[in-house]
C-alpha positions as a printed NumPy array, in Angstrom:
array([[-60.717, -16.802, -71.334],
       [-60.968, -13.056, -71.589],
       [-60.995, -11.889, -68.202],
       [-63.283,  -9.02 , -67.683],
       [-64.937,  -6.204, -65.411],
       [-67.224,  -3.933, -66.938],
       [-66.82 ,  -0.633, -66.058],
       [-68.985,   2.378, -67.276],
       [-68.221,   5.469, -67.638],
       [-65.956,   5.689, -64.747],
       [-63.448,   8.433, -63.778],
       [-59.536,   7.949, -63.463],
       [-60.102,   8.58 , -59.24 ],
       [-62.552,   5.661, -59.2  ],
       [-60.22 ,   3.749, -61.365],
       [-57.733,   4.383, -58.828],
       [-59.934,   3.094, -55.907],
       [-58.903,  -0.311, -56.308],
       [-55.501,  -0.107, -56.999],
       [-54.581,  -1.629, -53.685],
       [-56.169,  -5.061, -54.822],
       [-53.736,  -7.837, -56.811],
       [-54.597,  -8.216, -59.964],
       [-55.758, -11.972, -58.954],
       [-58.274,  -9.939, -56.352],
       [-59.769,  -7.602, -58.453],
       [-59.79 ,  -9.967, -62.65 ],
       [-62.73 , -11.85 , -62.968],
       [-62.411, -14.449, -64.858],
       [-65.397, -16.222, -66.706],
       [-64.712, -19.593, -66.745],
       [-68.079, -20.897, -68.462],
       [-67.436, -19.388, -71.56 ],
       [-64.447, -19.254, -74.168],
       [-62.499, -15.951, -75.539],
       [-64.186, -15.507, -78.902],
       [-67.789, -15.763, -76.821],
       [-66.497, -13.394, -74.005],
       [-64.796, -11.089, -76.893],
       [-68.12 , -10.727, -78.598],
       [-70.24 , -10.929, -75.711],
       [-68.704,  -7.44 , -74.384],
       [-67.404,  -5.73 , -77.845],
       [-64.059,  -6.265, -76.575],
       [-61.274,  -7.074, -78.594],
       [-58.442, -10.025, -77.704],
       [-56.099, -10.284, -80.577],
       [-53.826, -12.372, -79.112],
       [-56.28 , -14.604, -77.368],
       [-54.189, -14.199, -73.933],
       [-57.454, -13.525, -72.165],
       [-57.071,  -9.181, -71.593],
       [-58.929,  -6.839, -74.165],
       [-57.1  ,  -4.587, -76.12 ],
       [-56.603,  -1.431, -74.169],
       [-58.283,   0.501, -76.764],
       [-61.868,  -1.   , -76.099],
       [-61.491,  -1.457, -72.455],
       [-62.111,   1.714, -69.607],
       [-60.227,  -0.704, -66.693],
       [-56.914,  -0.245, -66.433],
       [-56.44 ,  -3.666, -64.545],
       [-57.241,  -5.888, -67.491],
       [-56.335,  -3.481, -70.716],
       [-53.862,  -5.689, -72.399],
       [-50.994,  -2.65 , -73.285],
       [-49.932,  -4.985, -76.738],
       [-52.831,  -6.881, -77.855],
       [-50.445,  -8.373, -80.475],
       [-47.954, -10.324, -77.848],
       [-49.725, -12.828, -75.326],
       [-46.618, -12.76 , -72.977],
       [-47.816,  -8.695, -71.999],
       [-50.314,  -8.756, -69.714],
       [-51.648,  -6.711, -66.597],
       [-49.602,  -8.304, -64.58 ],
       [-46.083,  -7.364, -66.409],
       [-47.064,  -3.985, -68.126],
       [-49.963,  -1.374, -66.35 ],
       [-51.385,   1.403, -68.733],
       [-52.091,   4.595, -67.282],
       [-54.94 ,   6.494, -68.576],
       [-54.302,  10.131, -69.912],
       [-55.113,  13.106, -68.007],
       [-54.359,  15.43 , -65.237],
       [-51.377,  14.509, -62.509],
       [-49.692,  16.347, -59.729],
       [-46.482,  17.344, -60.729],
       [-43.356,  18.27 , -58.342],
       [-43.286,  19.529, -54.921],
       [-41.736,  21.629, -52.467],
       [-38.35 ,  20.299, -51.978],
       [-34.812,  21.034, -53.846],
       [-35.392,  20.267, -58.064],
       [-39.237,  19.93 , -57.606],
       [-40.846,  23.222, -57.695],
       [-43.166,  24.591, -58.74 ],
       [-45.701,  22.027, -58.281],
       [-48.363,  21.946, -61.076],
       [-51.149,  20.17 , -63.015],
       [-49.613,  18.467, -65.713],
       [-51.548,  16.687, -68.452],
       [-49.976,  13.08 , -70.026],
       [-51.56 ,  11.124, -72.735],
       [-51.957,   7.352, -72.101],
       [-49.099,   5.17 , -72.093],
       [-48.002,   2.075, -70.345],
       [-45.179,   1.125, -67.76 ],
       [-43.809,  -2.171, -66.866],
       [-45.051,  -3.139, -63.331],
       [-41.595,  -4.587, -62.373],
       [-37.744,  -3.098, -62.776],
       [-35.686,  -4.911, -65.268],
       [-34.239,  -8.079, -64.079],
       [-30.529,  -9.75 , -64.053],
       [-31.834, -12.261, -66.179],
       [-34.042,  -9.985, -68.42 ],
       [-30.807,  -7.979, -69.329],
       [-28.519, -11.252, -69.742],
       [-30.942, -12.381, -72.525],
       [-30.345,  -9.023, -74.152],
       [-26.929,  -9.586, -73.829],
       [-26.805, -12.726, -75.516],
       [-29.056, -11.055, -78.446],
       [-26.389,  -8.628, -78.964],
       [-23.932, -11.217, -78.892],
       [-25.271, -12.866, -81.518],
       [-25.623,  -9.666, -84.2  ],
       [-21.843,  -9.762, -83.278],
       [-22.076,  -6.921, -80.395],
       [-20.142,  -8.415, -77.478],
       [-21.566,  -6.292, -74.907],
       [-22.17 ,  -3.545, -76.911],
       [-24.705,  -1.326, -78.263],
       [-24.691,  -0.813, -82.117],
       [-23.578,   1.706, -81.261],
       [-20.391,   0.103, -79.629],
       [-21.186,   1.451, -76.643],
       [-20.746,  -0.899, -73.62 ],
       [-23.79 ,  -2.379, -72.287],
       [-23.131,  -3.707, -68.417],
       [-19.831,  -2.39 , -66.219],
       [-18.053,  -5.259, -65.979],
       [-14.974,  -3.327, -64.648],
       [-16.577,  -1.437, -62.299],
       [-13.919,  -0.65 , -59.444],
       [-15.528,   2.242, -57.22 ],
       [-17.079,  -0.164, -54.442],
       [-16.716,  -3.501, -53.141],
       [-20.013,  -4.625, -54.309],
       [-19.416,  -7.655, -56.279],
       [-21.027,  -7.406, -59.972],
       [-24.256,  -9.783, -60.249],
       [-23.392, -10.703, -64.17 ],
       [-20.554, -12.42 , -64.667],
       [-18.869, -13.603, -68.076],
       [-19.276, -17.647, -67.751],
       [-20.648, -19.537, -70.737],
       [-20.674, -16.299, -71.993],
       [-22.978, -14.069, -69.579],
       [-23.958, -15.418, -66.558],
       [-26.174, -14.039, -63.532],
       [-24.676, -15.264, -59.999],
       [-26.885, -17.675, -58.205],
       [-29.882, -16.14 , -56.45 ],
       [-29.727, -12.922, -58.403],
       [-31.782, -13.454, -61.406],
       [-34.86 , -11.998, -60.118],
       [-32.913,  -9.088, -58.646],
       [-32.991,  -5.8  , -60.65 ],
       [-30.389,  -4.973, -63.378],
       [-27.722,  -2.301, -61.925],
       [-24.351,  -1.565, -62.916],
       [-25.358,  -0.172, -66.183],
       [-25.585,   2.868, -67.999],
       [-28.652,   4.87 , -69.454],
       [-27.558,   4.056, -72.9  ],
       [-28.052,   0.602, -72.053],
       [-31.296,   1.009, -70.663],
       [-32.262,   2.794, -73.641],
       [-31.325,  -0.238, -75.815],
       [-32.807,  -3.015, -73.933],
       [-36.222,  -0.609, -73.976],
       [-35.928,  -0.107, -77.621],
       [-35.147,  -4.214, -78.274],
       [-38.336,  -5.057, -76.021],
       [-40.41 ,  -2.143, -78.683],
       [-40.647,   0.319, -75.803],
       [-38.531,   3.56 , -74.34 ],
       [-37.488,   4.762, -70.9  ],
       [-40.491,   6.535, -68.922],
       [-39.994,  10.691, -69.308],
       [-39.544,  12.147, -65.611],
       [-43.407,  12.964, -65.776],
       [-44.23 ,   9.286, -67.044],
       [-42.394,   7.958, -64.066],
       [-43.772,  10.126, -61.416],
       [-47.575,   9.506, -62.558],
       [-47.162,   5.638, -62.494],
       [-45.539,   6.289, -58.972],
       [-47.822,   9.084, -57.031],
       [-51.177,   8.552, -59.115],
       [-53.271,  11.549, -59.384],
       [-53.781,  12.532, -55.548],
       [-50.27 ,  14.05 , -55.117],
       [-49.301,  11.698, -53.14 ],
       [-45.706,  12.008, -51.105],
       [-44.768,   7.938, -51.275],
       [-46.616,   5.482, -53.605],
       [-48.571,   3.99 , -51.283],
       [-50.187,   7.409, -49.639],
       [-48.584,   9.484, -46.646],
       [-47.046,   7.028, -44.39 ],
       [-43.234,   7.074, -43.864],
       [-41.722,   4.765, -45.143],
       [-40.995,   1.102, -43.112],
       [-39.296,  -2.386, -43.81 ],
       [-42.782,  -3.586, -44.763],
       [-43.435,  -1.073, -47.352],
       [-39.355,  -0.662, -49.16 ],
       [-36.596,  -1.431, -49.503],
       [-33.899,   1.461, -48.382],
       [-32.036,   2.967, -45.729],
       [-28.733,   4.292, -45.126],
       [-25.344,   2.76 , -43.358],
       [-25.974,   0.496, -40.872],
       [-29.817,   0.932, -40.539],
       [-30.556,  -0.316, -43.857],
       [-33.872,  -2.69 , -44.42 ],
       [-31.772,  -5.29 , -46.419],
       [-28.017,  -3.949, -47.17 ],
       [-28.375,  -5.269, -50.802],
       [-30.674,  -4.868, -53.707],
       [-34.18 ,  -7.347, -53.481],
       [-35.956,  -9.493, -55.699],
       [-38.118,  -7.388, -57.696],
       [-41.674,  -7.141, -56.438],
       [-40.513,  -8.264, -53.046],
       [-43.108,  -5.008, -51.271],
       [-46.239,  -5.724, -52.237],
       [-47.634,  -3.371, -49.657],
       [-45.267,  -0.508, -51.281],
       [-47.36 ,  -0.769, -54.392],
       [-48.407,   2.498, -56.439],
       [-51.958,   3.385, -57.466],
       [-51.79 ,   1.294, -60.365],
       [-49.909,  -1.286, -58.958],
       [-46.064,  -0.803, -59.858],
       [-43.717,  -2.224, -57.648],
       [-40.57 ,  -1.227, -56.375],
       [-41.109,   2.723, -57.17 ],
       [-39.621,   3.595, -54.121],
       [-36.504,   2.062, -52.867],
       [-34.545,  -1.203, -54.139],
       [-32.959,   0.161, -57.263],
       [-33.143,   3.855, -58.24 ],
       [-34.045,   4.437, -62.005],
       [-33.099,   6.137, -65.097],
       [-35.387,   7.949, -66.945],
       [-35.554,  10.024, -70.219],
       [-34.724,  13.071, -69.514],
       [-31.579,  15.264, -68.645],
       [-31.397,  16.957, -65.687],
       [-31.79 ,  20.627, -64.522],
       [-32.385,  21.942, -61.435],
       [-34.981,  24.456, -62.431],
       [-36.617,  22.464, -65.517],
       [-40.231,  22.493, -64.313],
       [-40.036,  26.634, -63.76 ],
       [-40.154,  26.335, -67.658],
       [-41.584,  23.154, -68.21 ],
       [-44.159,  22.773, -70.491],
       [-47.489,  21.49 , -68.716],
       [-48.539,  18.745, -71.351],
       [-46.508,  15.4  , -71.747],
       [-43.405,  17.305, -70.979],
       [-40.109,  15.487, -72.521],
       [-37.396,  17.018, -70.072],
       [-34.751,  19.777, -71.228],
       [-32.346,  19.618, -74.042],
       [-29.13 ,  19.102, -72.283],
       [-27.913,  18.579, -68.559],
       [-26.063,  19.537, -66.114],
       [-25.391,  20.215, -62.088],
       [-22.704,  22.149, -60.107],
       [-23.162,  20.973, -56.568],
       [-21.658,  24.096, -55.414],
       [-18.837,  22.405, -54.105],
       [-16.381,  21.87 , -57.719],
       [-18.221,  19.587, -58.526],
       [-20.098,  19.776, -62.01 ],
       [-20.8  ,  16.924, -64.744],
       [-23.377,  16.715, -67.727],
       [-26.221,  15.218, -65.558],
       [-29.145,  12.902, -66.096],
       [-32.176,  12.612, -63.924],
       [-32.987,   9.375, -61.765],
       [-35.816,   8.57 , -59.286],
       [-37.243,   6.425, -56.197],
       [-33.892,   6.075, -54.303],
       [-32.466,   2.794, -53.408],
       [-31.432,  -0.158, -50.979],
       [-28.966,   2.85 , -49.297],
       [-30.683,   5.795, -49.724],
       [-32.742,   8.061, -46.891],
       [-36.271,   8.009, -47.225],
       [-36.328,  11.362, -48.286],
       [-34.973,   9.849, -51.781],
       [-38.237,   7.57 , -51.893],
       [-40.654,  10.41 , -52.36 ],
       [-42.838,  10.328, -55.544],
       [-41.736,  13.874, -57.122],
       [-37.664,  13.237, -55.583],
       [-35.325,  13.693, -58.277],
       [-31.763,  13.508, -58.43 ],
       [-28.792,  14.476, -60.839],
       [-26.489,  11.825, -61.814],
       [-23.379,  12.355, -64.217],
       [-24.346,  10.973, -67.741],
       [-21.331,   8.585, -68.021],
       [-21.854,   6.806, -64.565],
       [-22.748,   3.446, -62.959],
       [-23.811,   2.296, -60.069],
       [-24.718,  -0.929, -57.64 ],
       [-28.471,   0.698, -56.838],
       [-28.892,   2.409, -59.923],
       [-31.693,   0.258, -62.538],
       [-34.356,   1.121, -64.828],
       [-37.961,   0.146, -66.407],
       [-39.364,   0.797, -69.525],
       [-42.788,   2.47 , -70.729],
       [-44.874,   2.126, -73.574],
       [-45.888,   4.848, -76.008],
       [-49.576,   3.93 , -77.462],
       [-50.671,   4.899, -80.757],
       [-54.641,   5.228, -80.652]])
């Protein structure tokens, strides 16, 4: 059945007024008619007959289908983020100047990629002749990680397997190129820093996905040694009260996230204000003798202070590093 809310000539501010509603609360199910009749009556297109109209034909991001050729893609898995200007950056290191930035419409995953989903990709790659490898021969999952005492969640058993209880936790201990390969497999990509930030904060410049209230363990999974909410990753989507204005979950804490961009600490000073794609290279020197080819990561994780959870906070990470607190989600480019 076609789920429909008719909104005429709405502004993006008005669209975000309903952001705290769940998809079940916000969607009207017209059970009296079938999807063909609904589509005809409202002038909406629903090619895959999953009950959600193609994103091109609706002004309501709560019901927009980001891929109307795939019935598995619905607003419960991906959210449409409309074109427009948002407040980008903040007063912290690496985040100034704060500017109005325009982005074209795109979609973002509601959830971080799960261990179980990444294992599906690993099996697919193995079937293609790439055992724990990208097509370029780079490793996918860091089975040889030895820089901490936290065991990997994926192990080699019957090919690849997720340890019991961790199937729906965010995949970590992967490289940026692993994330890019997975998203490409899904016909998507990593979000740019700007796309990630707008998905986290909306257009009102909020400091945290949920607003201005300081983080608590009811809103996000975070903390420092001896004072952590969970001391481990959580099942994705475990903090609905911490959802972003678009209903994206875990945009603060749980696992930090890869984005498309390289990292330069002063990039914002010269970045374009329309669809920025990040600098052409990345570098960071911490002033203490450590310098490296740097990529940007976002969101903070289960073992970071709450300042890292700010929507505009950005952190340099070595390009060739993995971490037990670093995962990703994908975004989708939209072609009008």
